[in-house]
PAZADREN-594850 format. One line per field, with one value per residue (C-alpha): x, y, z; residue in three letters. Coordinates in Angstrom, 3 decimals. Layout:
PAZADREN-594850
c1 X ...
c2 Y ...
c3 Z ...
residu ALA ...
This chain:
PAZADREN-594850
c1 57.925 58.999 57.587 57.543 55.087 52.487 50.123 51.960 50.526 51.681 50.079 48.541 49.979 53.279 56.539 57.969 61.548 62.858 61.718 63.105 66.497 68.292 68.144 64.325 64.053 65.057 62.898 60.013 60.224 60.295 57.267 55.253 56.019 54.628 51.494 51.035 51.549 48.802 46.483 47.224 46.611 43.276 42.205 43.466 41.818 38.397 35.557 33.179 32.983 35.517 34.080 35.600 35.275 36.615 39.499 40.567 39.704 40.939 44.276 44.585 44.299 46.529 50.006 49.243 51.821 54.436 53.974 54.354 57.601 58.967 58.349 59.890 63.003 63.801 63.127 65.583 68.072 68.034 67.881 69.574 71.557 74.630 76.653 74.376 71.236 72.862 73.743 70.151 68.903 70.987 69.206 65.732 65.516 65.675 63.084 60.640 61.318 60.715 57.476 56.337 57.146 55.179 52.105 52.360 52.953 50.205 48.167 44.962 45.058 45.521 42.657 40.379 41.646 41.175 37.663 36.695 38.499 36.745 33.349 34.197 31.543 28.815 29.987 28.654 32.020 32.858 35.844 38.272 37.201 37.569 41.071 42.025 40.739 42.574 45.802 45.658 45.128 47.781 50.178 49.940 50.355 53.368 54.778 54.686 51.320 50.892 54.420 55.302 56.513 60.107 59.956 58.307 61.331 63.659 61.740 61.830 65.613 65.991 63.869 65.848 69.167 67.903 66.762 70.180 72.214 70.138 70.584 74.337 74.496 73.045 75.279 78.340 77.314 76.809 80.142 81.946 80.417 81.461 84.971 86.120 86.788 89.191 91.183 92.319 94.420 95.032 91.944 93.229 92.545 88.844 88.598 85.114 83.283 81.140 81.939 78.736 79.865 83.434 82.031 80.342 83.573 85.445 82.899 83.089 86.886 86.562 84.287 87.160 89.626 91.347 92.360 91.236 88.416 86.891 84.806 82.818 80.776 77.529 75.516 75.508 79.300 80.111 77.785 78.980 82.606 81.747 79.715 81.924 85.510 87.803 90.431 89.920 92.185 90.036 86.878 88.534 89.642 86.197 84.474 86.822 86.153 82.403 82.595 84.609 82.042 81.786 83.837 87.391 87.953 87.954 85.810 82.784 82.944 79.528 80.467 80.059 76.909 75.384 76.052 74.603 71.478 70.855 71.384 68.910 66.320 66.611 66.233 63.143 61.579 62.209 60.874 57.621 57.330 58.729 61.449 63.327 62.961 61.793 58.886 57.978 58.097 56.426 53.389 52.278 53.154 51.398 54.021 53.240 56.332 60.094 59.432 57.085 59.581 62.439 60.259 59.373 63.006 64.332 61.648 62.642 66.337 65.824 63.934 66.260 69.676 69.901 69.074 71.596 74.351 73.735 73.948 77.282 78.676 77.893 79.811 82.765 83.076 83.282 85.792 87.954 88.195 89.798 92.276 90.405 90.440 88.464 85.696 85.087 82.078 83.681 83.634 79.914 78.434 81.085 80.541 76.780 76.674 78.804 76.472 73.409 74.893 75.630 72.173 70.022 72.366 71.547 74.026 73.039 75.149 73.543 70.074 70.556 69.958 66.465 65.670 66.168 64.887 62.278 60.689 60.690 58.974 56.417 55.781 55.149 52.724 50.968 50.614 49.097 46.668 45.652 45.288 44.092 42.887 45.631 46.916 50.261 51.074 54.494 54.124 56.630 54.875 55.789 59.022 61.733 64.577 67.110 67.282 67.305 63.821 60.752 57.171 53.933 50.257 48.401 44.703 41.835 38.769 39.966 40.210 43.476 44.718 48.277 51.440 54.495 58.192 60.806 64.526 66.625 70.354 73.104 74.911 76.996 74.099 71.863 72.069 72.465 69.680 66.123 63.025 59.517 58.398 55.702 55.844 52.169 49.736 46.165 43.244 39.651 38.602 35.674 34.294 37.562 39.688 43.212 45.436 48.980 52.376 54.522 58.237 60.235 64.007 66.604 70.287 70.492 73.317 73.122 72.728 76.042 76.737 76.062 73.491 70.359 70.173 70.080 68.921 70.099 67.190 67.723 67.255 64.070 62.634 63.856 61.886 58.761 59.303 59.373 56.369 54.508 54.997 54.108 50.751 49.964 50.319 48.711 45.538 45.052 41.448 41.089 39.706 42.771 46.363 47.923 46.024 46.663 48.735 51.771 50.750 50.173 51.724 55.405 55.370 52.518 54.114 56.295 53.374 52.504 56.146 57.132 53.837 54.535 57.963 56.235 55.029 58.635 58.922 55.698 56.383 53.001 53.976 57.711 57.003 55.237 58.381 61.621 62.763 66.253 66.732 68.410 66.575 63.223 63.736 61.742 63.756 63.495 60.895 63.746 65.440 62.114 61.343 64.780 64.382 61.083 62.675 65.562 63.274 64.263 67.965 70.134 66.933 68.435 71.424 69.242 66.861 69.703 71.180 67.860 67.418 70.911 69.970 66.722 68.479 71.080 68.337 66.458 69.731 70.498 67.018 66.660 70.233 71.460 73.413 75.580 76.921 80.501 82.225 80.182 82.041 81.967 78.254 77.444 79.385 77.645 74.129 74.498 76.613 73.625 72.895 76.499 77.668 81.146 84.188 84.051 86.387 87.650 88.244 84.605 81.212 77.840 76.274 77.974 76.247 72.994 70.935 67.634 67.730 69.860 68.527 65.427 62.270 63.211 64.567 63.233 61.418 63.860 62.177 59.199 60.768 60.529 57.195 55.775 57.153 54.726 51.956 53.097 53.662 50.197 48.590 50.250 49.318 45.683 46.260 48.174 45.310 42.789 44.809 47.521 45.416 42.102 39.972 37.823 40.836 42.667 39.677 39.768 43.512 42.957 40.544 43.246 45.749 43.319 42.369 45.796 45.908 42.166 41.744 43.801 46.050 45.069 41.419 42.244 44.199 41.437 38.870 41.053 42.139 39.328 41.766 44.981 48.231 49.813 53.589 53.491 53.017 56.334 58.127 56.635 57.792 61.251 62.223 59.527 58.387 55.160 54.657 53.379 50.198 49.834
c2 18.976 15.322 13.369 10.148 11.438 12.421 10.319 9.789 11.960 9.607 7.119 4.307 6.083 4.393 5.183 8.554 7.266 10.328 12.640 10.628 11.411 9.168 11.898 11.803 8.332 8.750 11.852 10.209 7.090 9.176 11.228 8.229 6.225 9.126 9.298 5.534 5.649 8.258 5.980 3.081 5.240 6.338 2.708 1.704 4.623 4.654 5.048 2.790 -0.908 -2.921 -4.328 -6.133 -2.972 -0.366 -2.512 -5.454 -3.935 -0.472 -1.985 -3.888 -0.638 1.484 2.661 2.516 5.110 3.694 0.277 1.828 3.604 0.532 -1.653 0.964 1.437 -2.205 -3.250 -0.585 -1.714 -5.149 -4.073 -0.651 -0.002 2.027 2.732 5.594 3.445 0.640 3.090 4.391 0.800 0.331 3.326 2.588 -1.122 -0.509 2.300 -0.018 -2.841 -0.482 0.719 -2.866 -3.735 -0.735 -1.934 -5.543 -4.462 -1.819 -3.088 -1.181 -2.218 -5.874 -5.717 -4.520 -7.237 -9.893 -8.644 -9.091 -12.449 -13.762 -12.903 -14.309 -17.042 -14.431 -12.379 -12.886 -12.908 -14.272 -16.587 -13.778 -11.781 -14.873 -15.418 -11.778 -11.909 -15.170 -14.005 -10.629 -12.178 -14.862 -12.280 -10.227 -13.258 -14.429 -10.897 -10.968 -9.416 -11.877 -11.321 -9.352 -5.778 -6.872 -9.658 -7.371 -5.079 -8.062 -9.164 -5.656 -5.566 -9.025 -8.007 -4.806 -6.665 -9.297 -6.709 -5.015 -8.225 -9.807 -6.676 -6.696 -10.361 -9.512 -6.486 -8.620 -11.241 -8.579 -6.912 -10.263 -11.232 -7.931 -8.023 -10.916 -11.273 -13.430 -11.571 -13.717 -12.506 -15.794 -16.907 -20.506 -20.628 -20.278 -23.213 -24.734 -21.481 -20.121 -16.960 -15.332 -15.748 -14.722 -11.499 -10.813 -11.548 -9.180 -6.413 -6.963 -6.621 -3.461 -1.946 -2.475 -0.871 -4.208 -6.133 -9.722 -11.213 -10.868 -13.549 -12.550 -14.481 -13.120 -16.094 -15.219 -14.968 -17.764 -20.552 -20.753 -20.996 -23.803 -25.609 -25.312 -24.373 -27.272 -25.692 -27.616 -25.305 -22.345 -24.159 -24.989 -21.401 -19.989 -22.601 -21.792 -18.072 -18.701 -21.035 -18.502 -15.703 -14.136 -17.102 -15.889 -14.198 -10.779 -7.726 -9.270 -12.553 -13.682 -16.528 -14.594 -12.934 -16.385 -17.361 -14.081 -14.391 -18.009 -17.159 -14.267 -16.393 -19.102 -16.502 -15.120 -18.578 -19.432 -16.072 -16.784 -20.271 -22.448 -25.089 -23.654 -21.238 -23.949 -24.784 -21.094 -20.701 -23.972 -23.432 -21.056 -23.307 -26.172 -28.572 -27.555 -29.104 -29.763 -33.507 -33.501 -31.504 -33.869 -36.929 -35.381 -34.540 -37.928 -39.827 -37.963 -38.481 -42.242 -42.382 -40.032 -41.269 -44.390 -42.267 -39.590 -42.184 -43.650 -40.155 -39.426 -42.830 -41.886 -38.613 -40.441 -42.622 -39.521 -37.856 -40.992 -40.951 -37.497 -38.851 -37.608 -40.295 -38.394 -36.167 -32.974 -30.687 -28.154 -30.842 -31.505 -28.904 -29.617 -33.378 -33.131 -30.981 -33.555 -36.341 -34.318 -33.733 -37.458 -38.596 -35.956 -34.279 -31.024 -28.241 -25.033 -22.943 -24.564 -24.075 -20.446 -18.946 -20.462 -18.633 -14.879 -13.149 -11.005 -14.079 -16.050 -13.123 -13.040 -16.743 -16.106 -13.326 -15.567 -18.328 -15.871 -14.742 -18.341 -19.465 -16.289 -13.904 -11.340 -8.863 -6.999 -3.595 -1.965 1.607 4.452 6.971 5.167 6.243 3.594 3.191 2.118 2.381 -1.455 -1.669 -2.016 -1.401 -3.041 -2.445 -5.709 -5.757 -8.236 -7.756 -4.213 -3.347 -2.408 -5.414 -4.593 -2.650 -4.783 -3.863 -6.213 -5.836 -8.540 -7.727 -7.897 -4.850 -4.123 -2.311 -5.410 -8.559 -11.840 -14.339 -13.855 -12.769 -11.415 -8.625 -5.984 -2.220 -2.210 -4.963 -5.332 -4.564 -3.316 -0.218 2.215 0.355 0.572 -2.426 -0.998 -2.988 -4.234 -3.086 -6.176 -6.493 -9.385 -9.105 -11.463 -11.568 -12.723 -12.105 -8.634 -8.178 -7.531 -5.448 -8.478 -10.578 -10.080 -11.493 -15.266 -17.522 -20.945 -23.335 -23.132 -19.349 -19.920 -21.956 -19.290 -16.633 -18.787 -19.452 -15.764 -15.041 -17.796 -15.703 -12.566 -13.955 -14.829 -11.099 -9.865 -11.959 -11.056 -10.247 -9.981 -7.406 -6.831 -6.060 -8.407 -11.420 -10.479 -12.177 -14.013 -13.315 -17.028 -19.729 -19.879 -23.537 -22.763 -19.711 -21.714 -23.645 -21.010 -20.445 -24.089 -24.940 -22.523 -24.063 -27.264 -25.605 -25.135 -28.894 -29.348 -29.857 -28.360 -25.112 -25.094 -25.132 -21.791 -19.884 -21.915 -20.215 -19.216 -15.478 -15.081 -17.489 -17.927 -21.709 -23.664 -25.955 -29.426 -31.932 -34.230 -31.551 -30.503 -34.129 -34.491 -31.216 -32.501 -35.822 -33.966 -32.572 -35.416 -35.264 -35.119 -34.932 -37.218 -34.905 -31.772 -33.352 -34.237 -30.777 -29.153 -31.643 -30.758 -27.077 -27.973 -30.163 -27.458 -24.872 -27.143 -27.906 -24.244 -23.650 -26.753 -27.284 -23.783 -25.031 -27.261 -24.454 -23.633 -23.780 -22.927 -25.215 -28.188 -27.743 -27.379 -30.556 -32.505 -31.419 -31.976 -35.170 -37.460 -35.480 -34.794 -36.554 -35.025 -34.727 -31.799 -28.868 -27.441 -24.025 -23.427 -23.165 -22.152 -21.015 -17.587 -16.734 -18.644 -15.472 -17.338 -18.228 -15.458 -12.472 -13.639 -15.152 -18.834 -19.389 -22.792 -22.827 -23.848 -27.269 -25.476 -25.680 -29.491 -29.356 -27.158 -29.543 -32.166 -29.605 -28.406 -31.927 -32.937 -29.739 -30.010 -33.688 -32.514 -30.314 -33.065 -35.491 -32.987 -30.816 -28.348 -25.349 -26.754 -23.613 -25.087 -26.240 -22.977 -21.074 -23.142 -22.539 -18.809 -18.808 -20.463 -17.734 -14.837 -16.022 -15.206 -16.048 -15.774 -19.485 -22.386 -23.388 -27.051 -26.031 -23.837 -26.672 -29.231 -26.800 -26.639 -30.288 -32.132 -33.963 -33.520 -33.640 -37.055 -37.453 -40.207 -37.555 -35.954 -39.341 -40.205 -36.897 -36.967 -40.631 -42.336 -44.346 -44.429 -44.618 -48.081 -47.940 -50.376
c3 -22.403 -22.258 -25.238 -23.220 -20.625 -23.240 -25.310 -28.590 -31.373 -34.126 -36.548 -34.439 -31.343 -32.250 -30.483 -31.649 -31.882 -33.749 -30.971 -28.052 -26.558 -24.074 -21.441 -21.641 -20.150 -16.502 -15.828 -17.724 -15.579 -12.395 -13.510 -14.700 -11.554 -9.490 -11.665 -11.373 -7.594 -7.401 -9.424 -7.061 -3.970 -5.419 -5.865 -2.406 -0.566 -2.198 0.265 -1.715 -0.944 -2.991 -6.226 -9.167 -11.295 -8.844 -7.592 -9.782 -13.150 -12.141 -11.124 -14.425 -16.393 -14.132 -15.165 -18.882 -20.022 -17.651 -19.281 -22.751 -21.812 -19.987 -23.046 -25.302 -23.185 -22.465 -26.063 -27.217 -24.597 -26.277 -29.923 -30.128 -26.979 -26.061 -22.926 -21.914 -22.183 -20.227 -17.455 -17.459 -17.232 -14.085 -12.551 -13.864 -12.933 -9.155 -9.468 -11.237 -8.798 -5.869 -7.486 -8.064 -4.436 -3.198 -5.072 -3.937 -0.343 -0.213 2.735 1.954 -1.687 -0.782 1.733 -1.078 -3.433 -0.737 -0.032 -3.712 -3.867 -0.736 -2.221 -5.679 -5.553 -5.146 -8.118 -11.608 -13.406 -16.848 -17.399 -18.164 -15.124 -12.903 -14.276 -13.715 -10.128 -9.351 -10.994 -9.209 -5.781 -6.300 -7.707 -4.521 -2.253 -4.278 -4.039 -0.245 0.664 3.563 4.954 8.071 7.557 8.273 5.704 3.158 3.422 2.965 -0.138 -1.600 -1.192 -2.798 -5.793 -6.311 -6.133 -8.588 -11.113 -11.122 -11.207 -13.999 -16.071 -15.416 -16.480 -19.906 -20.359 -19.599 -22.171 -24.846 -24.041 -23.966 -27.335 -28.908 -27.421 -29.615 -33.310 -35.297 -37.942 -40.881 -43.803 -45.623 -47.546 -47.534 -43.786 -44.632 -47.054 -47.146 -46.406 -49.241 -51.175 -49.876 -46.261 -47.131 -48.616 -45.294 -43.387 -45.720 -45.164 -41.387 -41.584 -43.660 -40.981 -38.531 -40.971 -41.538 -44.636 -45.108 -43.065 -39.600 -37.838 -34.758 -32.193 -33.643 -34.938 -38.692 -38.500 -36.028 -37.246 -40.902 -39.720 -37.269 -39.948 -43.032 -42.089 -42.955 -40.713 -37.469 -35.460 -36.509 -35.388 -32.096 -31.505 -32.286 -30.094 -27.221 -27.597 -27.656 -24.661 -22.689 -23.027 -19.564 -18.246 -18.663 -15.310 -16.974 -16.279 -18.039 -16.088 -14.811 -12.441 -9.216 -10.555 -11.128 -7.514 -6.283 -8.467 -7.405 -3.715 -3.941 -5.745 -3.073 -0.296 -2.037 -2.338 1.312 2.467 0.592 2.100 -0.710 -0.500 -3.476 -6.372 -8.778 -6.447 -6.385 -10.173 -11.149 -8.969 -11.747 -14.708 -16.452 -15.041 -11.409 -9.696 -10.115 -9.717 -12.710 -14.803 -13.936 -14.672 -18.035 -18.921 -17.765 -19.695 -22.869 -22.028 -21.799 -25.106 -27.028 -25.815 -28.045 -31.109 -30.062 -29.539 -32.997 -34.507 -32.793 -33.873 -37.489 -37.052 -35.476 -38.594 -40.796 -38.465 -38.319 -42.109 -41.693 -39.137 -36.044 -33.363 -30.744 -32.038 -30.022 -29.607 -31.982 -34.688 -34.360 -36.710 -39.375 -39.454 -38.936 -42.081 -43.923 -42.821 -43.755 -47.210 -47.497 -46.341 -47.962 -50.453 -48.696 -48.136 -46.373 -48.728 -51.791 -50.268 -49.197 -52.681 -52.514 -49.282 -49.756 -46.646 -48.395 -50.030 -46.774 -45.059 -47.899 -47.256 -43.562 -44.486 -47.040 -44.441 -41.957 -44.642 -45.388 -41.763 -40.044 -42.780 -42.024 -44.626 -44.480 -45.958 -45.605 -44.335 -44.148 -41.882 -38.644 -36.926 -36.530 -34.030 -36.704 -40.530 -40.803 -39.257 -41.497 -40.424 -41.548 -40.960 -40.368 -41.255 -41.017 -43.212 -43.896 -40.192 -38.468 -36.475 -35.385 -36.087 -36.881 -36.656 -38.168 -37.406 -39.035 -39.109 -36.455 -35.100 -32.044 -30.384 -30.526 -28.433 -30.280 -30.933 -32.119 -30.229 -30.496 -28.219 -28.022 -27.675 -26.717 -25.690 -26.918 -24.562 -24.626 -22.726 -22.976 -25.978 -27.928 -28.901 -28.609 -30.943 -30.271 -31.592 -32.169 -32.969 -34.466 -33.963 -35.505 -36.437 -40.066 -42.539 -44.061 -47.808 -49.537 -52.642 -54.836 -52.977 -50.904 -47.369 -47.865 -45.038 -43.996 -43.559 -39.805 -40.068 -42.079 -39.192 -36.730 -38.607 -38.580 -34.857 -33.988 -36.192 -34.337 -31.197 -33.149 -34.305 -30.680 -29.998 -33.227 -32.841 -29.173 -28.387 -24.623 -22.238 -20.080 -21.147 -18.581 -20.033 -23.666 -26.366 -24.992 -21.359 -20.759 -18.588 -19.505 -20.552 -22.957 -24.570 -26.995 -28.522 -31.190 -32.147 -32.422 -34.117 -36.995 -37.659 -38.805 -42.016 -43.163 -43.682 -45.646 -49.407 -50.315 -48.583 -49.370 -53.091 -52.789 -51.787 -52.043 -55.270 -56.435 -55.962 -59.386 -61.670 -59.903 -60.236 -57.633 -55.365 -56.903 -55.671 -54.681 -52.523 -50.993 -50.114 -48.540 -46.651 -45.323 -44.318 -42.654 -39.964 -37.650 -38.619 -35.463 -33.431 -30.779 -30.343 -30.321 -27.810 -25.441 -25.836 -24.831 -21.984 -20.767 -20.625 -18.855 -16.275 -15.639 -15.135 -12.698 -10.920 -10.319 -8.939 -6.740 -5.468 -4.695 -1.672 -3.910 -6.106 -5.188 -8.570 -11.666 -14.088 -11.694 -11.033 -14.730 -15.577 -12.810 -13.797 -17.552 -17.620 -18.369 -21.533 -22.642 -25.784 -26.131 -23.847 -21.435 -22.093 -18.777 -20.396 -21.366 -19.667 -21.037 -17.736 -17.726 -21.011 -20.324 -20.692 -20.917 -17.222 -15.734 -17.646 -19.529 -18.083 -18.342 -14.813 -13.658 -16.996 -19.740 -19.894 -21.448 -24.944 -24.853 -22.995 -25.739 -28.385 -27.118 -27.603 -31.029 -32.414 -31.260 -32.604 -36.010 -36.280 -36.023 -39.085 -40.933 -40.485 -41.851 -44.279 -43.240 -44.311 -43.031 -42.448 -39.650 -37.639 -38.386 -36.987 -33.780 -33.501 -34.045 -31.079 -28.941 -29.920 -29.496 -25.989 -24.505 -20.805 -20.138 -19.364 -18.074 -21.003 -20.890 -21.151 -24.168 -25.742 -25.215 -26.661 -29.790 -30.068 -28.313 -26.011 -24.030 -26.053 -26.643 -26.270 -28.921 -31.622 -30.615 -30.568 -33.947 -35.447 -33.852 -34.097 -36.145 -33.108 -31.132 -27.393 -26.508 -24.452 -21.550
residu UNK UNK UNK UNK UNK UNK UNK UNK UNK UNK UNK UNK UNK UNK UNK UNK UNK UNK UNK UNK UNK UNK UNK UNK UNK UNK UNK UNK UNK UNK UNK UNK UNK UNK UNK UNK UNK UNK UNK UNK UNK UNK UNK UNK UNK UNK UNK UNK UNK UNK UNK UNK UNK UNK UNK UNK UNK UNK UNK UNK UNK UNK UNK UNK UNK UNK UNK UNK UNK UNK UNK UNK UNK UNK UNK UNK UNK UNK UNK UNK UNK UNK UNK UNK UNK UNK UNK UNK UNK UNK UNK UNK UNK UNK UNK UNK UNK UNK UNK UNK UNK UNK UNK UNK UNK UNK UNK UNK UNK UNK UNK UNK UNK UNK UNK UNK UNK UNK UNK UNK UNK UNK UNK UNK UNK UNK UNK UNK UNK UNK UNK UNK UNK UNK UNK UNK UNK UNK UNK UNK UNK UNK UNK UNK UNK UNK UNK UNK UNK UNK UNK UNK UNK UNK UNK UNK UNK UNK UNK UNK UNK UNK UNK UNK UNK UNK UNK UNK UNK UNK UNK UNK UNK UNK UNK UNK UNK UNK UNK UNK UNK UNK UNK UNK UNK UNK UNK UNK UNK UNK UNK UNK UNK UNK UNK UNK UNK UNK UNK UNK UNK UNK UNK UNK UNK UNK UNK UNK UNK UNK UNK UNK UNK UNK UNK UNK UNK UNK UNK UNK UNK UNK UNK UNK UNK UNK UNK UNK UNK UNK UNK UNK UNK UNK UNK UNK UNK UNK UNK UNK UNK UNK UNK UNK UNK UNK UNK UNK UNK UNK UNK UNK UNK UNK UNK UNK UNK UNK UNK UNK UNK UNK UNK UNK UNK UNK UNK UNK UNK UNK UNK UNK UNK UNK UNK UNK UNK UNK UNK UNK UNK UNK UNK UNK UNK UNK UNK UNK UNK UNK UNK UNK UNK UNK UNK UNK UNK UNK UNK UNK UNK UNK UNK UNK UNK UNK UNK UNK UNK UNK UNK UNK UNK UNK UNK UNK UNK UNK UNK UNK UNK UNK UNK UNK UNK UNK UNK UNK UNK UNK UNK UNK UNK UNK UNK UNK UNK UNK UNK UNK UNK UNK UNK UNK UNK UNK UNK UNK UNK UNK UNK UNK UNK UNK UNK UNK UNK UNK UNK UNK UNK UNK UNK UNK UNK UNK UNK UNK UNK UNK UNK UNK UNK UNK UNK UNK UNK UNK UNK UNK UNK UNK UNK UNK UNK UNK UNK UNK UNK UNK UNK UNK UNK UNK UNK UNK UNK UNK UNK UNK UNK UNK UNK UNK UNK UNK UNK UNK UNK UNK UNK UNK UNK UNK UNK UNK UNK UNK UNK UNK UNK UNK UNK UNK UNK UNK UNK UNK UNK UNK UNK UNK UNK UNK UNK UNK UNK UNK UNK UNK UNK UNK UNK UNK UNK UNK UNK UNK UNK UNK UNK UNK UNK UNK UNK UNK UNK UNK UNK UNK UNK UNK UNK UNK UNK UNK UNK UNK UNK UNK UNK UNK UNK UNK UNK UNK UNK UNK UNK UNK UNK UNK UNK UNK UNK UNK UNK UNK UNK UNK UNK UNK UNK UNK UNK UNK UNK UNK UNK UNK UNK UNK UNK UNK UNK UNK UNK UNK UNK UNK UNK UNK UNK UNK UNK UNK UNK UNK UNK UNK UNK UNK UNK UNK UNK UNK UNK UNK UNK UNK UNK UNK UNK UNK UNK UNK UNK UNK UNK UNK UNK UNK UNK UNK UNK UNK UNK UNK UNK UNK UNK UNK UNK UNK UNK UNK UNK UNK UNK UNK UNK UNK UNK UNK UNK UNK UNK UNK UNK UNK UNK UNK UNK UNK UNK UNK UNK UNK UNK UNK UNK UNK UNK UNK UNK UNK UNK UNK UNK UNK UNK UNK UNK UNK UNK UNK UNK UNK UNK UNK UNK UNK UNK UNK UNK UNK UNK UNK UNK UNK UNK UNK UNK UNK UNK UNK UNK UNK UNK UNK UNK UNK UNK UNK UNK UNK UNK UNK UNK UNK UNK UNK UNK UNK UNK UNK UNK UNK UNK UNK UNK UNK UNK UNK UNK UNK UNK UNK UNK UNK UNK UNK UNK UNK UNK UNK UNK UNK UNK UNK UNK UNK UNK UNK UNK UNK UNK UNK UNK UNK UNK UNK UNK UNK UNK UNK
């Protein structure tokens, strides 16, 4: 009997990781796809007249176990993968794409959906039901339901090719990241780097059976070297290695894959009647059109550029004092840290002892208790996919609210970065509110023999960011799984994550947890004030960097015909936002997983878009008290509503008005938008 095809007989019906073998996945997918196909056929071939309940609602709840296993498998493939799993993923992705195409191209099913949709004004539906009906109908149309049979076949082939190529892109980036490390035997070459980080480098070298130190391209290893290493040649070498990920012409090179992915996306858009892929994507976003996105990015570019130029000039002065006449991108983090130390007397390595991971996590939990009434209890009876993972039961008023997995440390089997995901969405069915299983995954420095895991302040904000997403999932309280939690418009999804980061800069809150891990001493008022003031430090540079990524993303998805050489195209699209000389040996596109593997294609702008929302939302709290219970309750309603309403309507219900860009400008640069 295959465990994956049965309902899990575990606490909270959690994933039985200890009982699952890799060889279970492929047969489980094949079995569950067949079961789901049977469910779909039953809905499509019913003799009764189509109704909302027997068609739209039935479809929303179909394939439940297949969804569970898909979430489980692809989450593992990101957080605890191996060659065997990656090979299975290459087989499974086309099967799921084919299954999805079969549903969207099922003529009888679409006729029933269209019948309900056409009679929607006569139906007595609530807001969530109206949204589900509209999203279901549009989803089918956007998946080719109105195409000819020939074009449906073409679309199915495109979707299958895209699923395989996107997966391959991510696997290449992971392999390319893992393929490099810098071995150093002379400690003098690592001058400037703290003893804590050096301990980690030494342990990493020991794992490879080497003496001395090993620096990898994993963030907790790479970033401290780029920020603190006085050895400029070392910084240059590491930056080159990082910039060559999947761009070195080797077996993990992604340049041709990018061209293939972009070509397929353009073909898909044209087949469905759109000018380009960005038009296709943005129809379903708050922004609505590429023109509006580009106007938004260019407006921010114009406002941020003078601030960014002033910031870089300040770094050039510091670099010149060290005999560097032309500052390079690989100098940025080093001199930005020097300037930050000079302006605020803040040093990440000095601050890290005040941010042990376990205490920062406690602070996140305490904040969730204060704002949302959530309580966290670590539990040990839930199976885990790796010994590093911890599990928590989240409760509200004594009632089970969600299951939480946290997975904080890097390993070769895990992709880099940080993300929130879910093993199971929330939904309500047959009178039961089925609660979600949420996971937060990061790549922080591991504890060593002598010290716990200590976070840089940037890592503190990263943790809060991911928990912002997590609370969106935890608080979900919708009827249907496909409108639950983070199932919202893509340019709205970053609001909860970026909103939560704001608390990290509030002195009132920082004082509750910024305590030295050895002495318990609270970070001084002076340092806390400076940390709070530092929120806008290098904001011009960071804004231009994000705009550059957004412009590149829009370029790929609106100008597919202009892409002949990846490096040339990247340089052309990002030049308005570039602040440093271009290096012909490096390119970021071949490892730009957000848009070529993740869900951010034609959507990377949404980080800045959501910043307007989060700055405006947090200003509401600031004006009325950052823990204001009435406002927190309204914000909780916004989070619990998921994708059941138009996001702007949800936002206005919370805030009382549309977001104002002046609150972002005020936070970032201390200026206000002048009103005509």
